[in-house]
TIPABA-559753 format. One line per field, with one value per residue: residue number from 1; x negated, y, z negated of N, C-alpha, C in turn; residue in one letter. Coordinates in Angstrom, 2 decimals. Layout:
<nodes>
seq (NUM, ...)
n_x (X, ...)
n_y (Y, ...)
n_z (Z, ...)
ca_x (X, ...)
ca_y (Y, ...)
ca_z (Z, ...)
c_x (X, ...)
c_y (Y, ...)
c_z (Z, ...)
type (A, ...)
</nodes>
This chain:
<nodes>
seq (1, 2, 3, 4, 5, 6, 7, 8, 9, 10, 11, 12, 13, 14, 15, 16, 17, 18, 19, 20, 21, 22, 23, 24, 25, 26, 27, 28, 29, 30, 31, 32, 33, 34, 35, 36, 37, 38, 39, 40, 41, 42, 43, 44, 45, 46, 47, 48, 49, 50, 51, 52, 53, 54, 55, 56, 57, 58, 59, 60, 61, 62, 63, 64, 65, 66, 67)
n_x (-221.96, -219.91, -220.74, -219.05, -217.73, -216.74, -214.90, -213.90, -212.69, -210.26, -209.89, -207.90, -207.58, -209.95, -209.82, -207.67, -208.90, -210.91, -209.23, -207.99, -210.16, -210.87, -208.68, -208.84, -211.02, -210.37, -208.07, -206.95, -207.74, -205.50, -204.13, -201.82, -198.47, -196.56, -196.74, -198.84, -201.00, -202.97, -203.85, -203.81, -202.85, -203.12, -203.05, -200.58, -198.96, -199.35, -198.04, -195.33, -195.04, -195.10, -193.05, -190.94, -190.95, -190.35, -187.77, -186.48, -186.71, -185.08, -182.54, -182.44, -182.27, -179.80, -178.01, -178.44, -177.66, -174.82, -173.98)
n_y (118.26, 117.69, 115.55, 112.74, 111.20, 108.59, 109.93, 111.91, 110.63, 108.10, 104.56, 103.90, 106.11, 105.99, 103.51, 104.15, 106.10, 104.48, 102.77, 104.45, 105.40, 102.91, 102.44, 104.53, 103.82, 101.48, 101.72, 102.73, 105.79, 108.29, 110.52, 111.79, 112.86, 111.54, 107.99, 107.85, 106.27, 107.39, 109.83, 112.43, 115.84, 117.83, 116.60, 115.47, 117.81, 118.71, 116.61, 117.01, 119.46, 118.94, 117.20, 118.73, 120.90, 119.58, 118.72, 121.20, 122.10, 120.16, 120.87, 123.50, 123.09, 121.70, 123.55, 125.50, 124.16, 124.15, 126.64)
n_z (-37.93, -40.65, -43.56, -44.67, -47.47, -49.75, -51.32, -49.76, -47.37, -47.45, -47.53, -45.88, -44.23, -42.88, -41.56, -39.84, -38.16, -36.90, -35.54, -33.83, -32.31, -31.06, -29.53, -27.67, -26.37, -25.08, -23.70, -20.44, -18.71, -18.88, -16.70, -16.78, -15.89, -13.00, -12.05, -10.13, -9.05, -10.62, -9.65, -10.55, -11.59, -9.77, -7.18, -7.44, -7.48, -4.85, -3.55, -4.55, -3.32, -0.60, -0.24, -1.25, 0.57, 2.81, 2.26, 1.95, 4.63, 5.99, 4.88, 5.85, 8.57, 8.69, 7.84, 9.78, 12.15, 11.93, 12.62)
ca_x (-220.77, -220.13, -220.88, -217.84, -217.98, -215.49, -213.91, -213.29, -211.76, -209.89, -210.19, -206.73, -207.95, -211.16, -209.28, -206.90, -209.82, -211.53, -208.22, -207.80, -211.36, -210.72, -207.53, -209.32, -212.05, -209.74, -206.86, -207.35, -207.64, -204.10, -204.22, -200.51, -197.70, -195.98, -197.69, -199.38, -202.36, -203.88, -204.38, -203.94, -201.89, -203.31, -202.54, -199.05, -198.38, -199.43, -197.01, -194.13, -194.79, -194.73, -191.60, -190.05, -190.85, -189.54, -186.29, -186.03, -186.65, -183.88, -181.43, -182.33, -181.84, -178.42, -177.28, -178.61, -176.86, -173.42, -173.55)
ca_y (117.56, 117.41, 114.12, 112.24, 110.10, 107.87, 110.96, 112.69, 109.84, 106.87, 103.54, 104.03, 107.20, 105.54, 102.49, 104.90, 106.69, 103.41, 102.15, 105.57, 105.20, 101.69, 102.72, 105.43, 103.17, 100.24, 102.21, 103.42, 107.18, 108.82, 111.84, 112.56, 112.94, 110.28, 106.94, 107.93, 105.73, 108.12, 110.91, 113.63, 116.83, 118.64, 115.67, 115.28, 119.07, 118.59, 115.65, 117.69, 120.51, 118.42, 116.55, 119.85, 121.70, 118.66, 118.70, 122.32, 122.14, 119.46, 121.68, 124.63, 122.57, 121.35, 124.89, 126.10, 123.34, 124.41, 127.93)
ca_z (-38.41, -42.12, -44.00, -45.35, -48.43, -50.24, -51.87, -48.66, -46.55, -47.98, -46.63, -44.92, -43.22, -42.11, -40.68, -38.73, -37.23, -36.32, -34.68, -32.82, -31.32, -30.38, -28.57, -26.74, -25.54, -24.34, -22.91, -19.32, -18.87, -18.35, -16.33, -16.93, -14.69, -12.55, -11.97, -8.65, -8.98, -11.36, -8.83, -11.42, -11.46, -8.53, -6.15, -7.66, -7.13, -3.46, -3.13, -4.69, -2.46, 0.80, -0.31, -1.48, 1.76, 3.83, 1.97, 2.34, 6.03, 6.37, 4.55, 6.74, 9.86, 8.67, 7.80, 11.09, 13.08, 11.75, 13.07)
c_x (-220.94, -220.18, -219.64, -218.30, -216.64, -214.41, -213.20, -212.35, -211.50, -210.06, -209.07, -207.01, -209.12, -210.70, -208.45, -207.85, -210.49, -210.56, -208.00, -208.96, -211.27, -209.83, -208.10, -210.31, -211.45, -208.71, -207.46, -207.01, -206.22, -204.25, -202.89, -199.71, -197.06, -197.15, -198.17, -200.75, -203.39, -204.48, -204.60, -202.88, -201.92, -202.72, -201.00, -198.34, -198.30, -198.23, -195.69, -193.93, -194.46, -193.48, -190.64, -189.82, -190.12, -188.15, -185.75, -185.80, -185.32, -182.63, -181.15, -181.77, -180.22, -177.53, -177.29, -177.78, -175.36, -173.04, -173.36)
c_y (117.37, 115.90, 113.98, 111.11, 109.46, 108.92, 111.60, 111.78, 108.50, 105.87, 103.50, 104.92, 106.67, 104.39, 103.10, 105.51, 105.69, 102.75, 103.17, 105.47, 104.04, 101.72, 103.55, 104.75, 102.02, 100.74, 103.05, 104.98, 107.49, 110.15, 112.62, 112.43, 111.52, 109.34, 106.83, 107.54, 106.59, 109.38, 112.17, 114.67, 117.59, 117.80, 115.59, 116.68, 119.09, 117.78, 116.31, 118.78, 119.95, 117.89, 117.71, 120.67, 120.89, 118.75, 119.98, 122.58, 121.36, 120.21, 122.85, 124.22, 122.24, 122.57, 125.48, 125.47, 123.64, 125.74, 127.89)
c_z (-39.93, -42.44, -44.84, -46.25, -48.75, -50.85, -50.80, -47.77, -47.36, -47.09, -45.52, -43.77, -42.32, -41.07, -39.66, -37.74, -36.35, -35.21, -33.51, -31.79, -30.59, -29.30, -27.39, -25.88, -24.70, -23.44, -21.60, -19.43, -18.18, -17.98, -16.42, -15.70, -14.27, -12.35, -10.50, -8.55, -9.62, -10.54, -9.57, -10.96, -10.25, -7.33, -6.27, -7.31, -5.63, -2.96, -3.26, -3.70, -1.00, 0.90, -0.49, -0.28, 2.81, 3.53, 2.29, 3.85, 6.49, 6.05, 5.37, 8.16, 9.80, 8.54, 9.13, 12.24, 13.04, 12.34, 14.65)
type (X, X, X, X, X, X, X, X, X, X, X, X, X, X, X, X, X, X, X, X, X, X, X, X, X, X, X, X, X, X, X, X, X, X, X, X, X, X, X, X, X, X, X, X, X, X, X, X, X, X, X, X, X, X, X, X, X, X, X, X, X, X, X, X, X, X, X)
</nodes>
C-alpha cells in the first residue's frame, strides 16, 4: 500500500477515513434485504419461494374450484 503524507491526504480526508472505519467497526454487519434476523439473501430467497409458491397454489385452487 502506498504511503500517504500530509500533501496526499488533508486533515479532513483523514478524519473522514477514521470516522468511516469506526462506523464499520461499531455497526452490526448488514447482509442486506429484509430484516429477517440477518439470515442473508439465500434464506430470504427461500422464504420468498415458499410464500410465492403457497400463494400460487391458493390461486390455482381458487381457479380450479370455479370450474
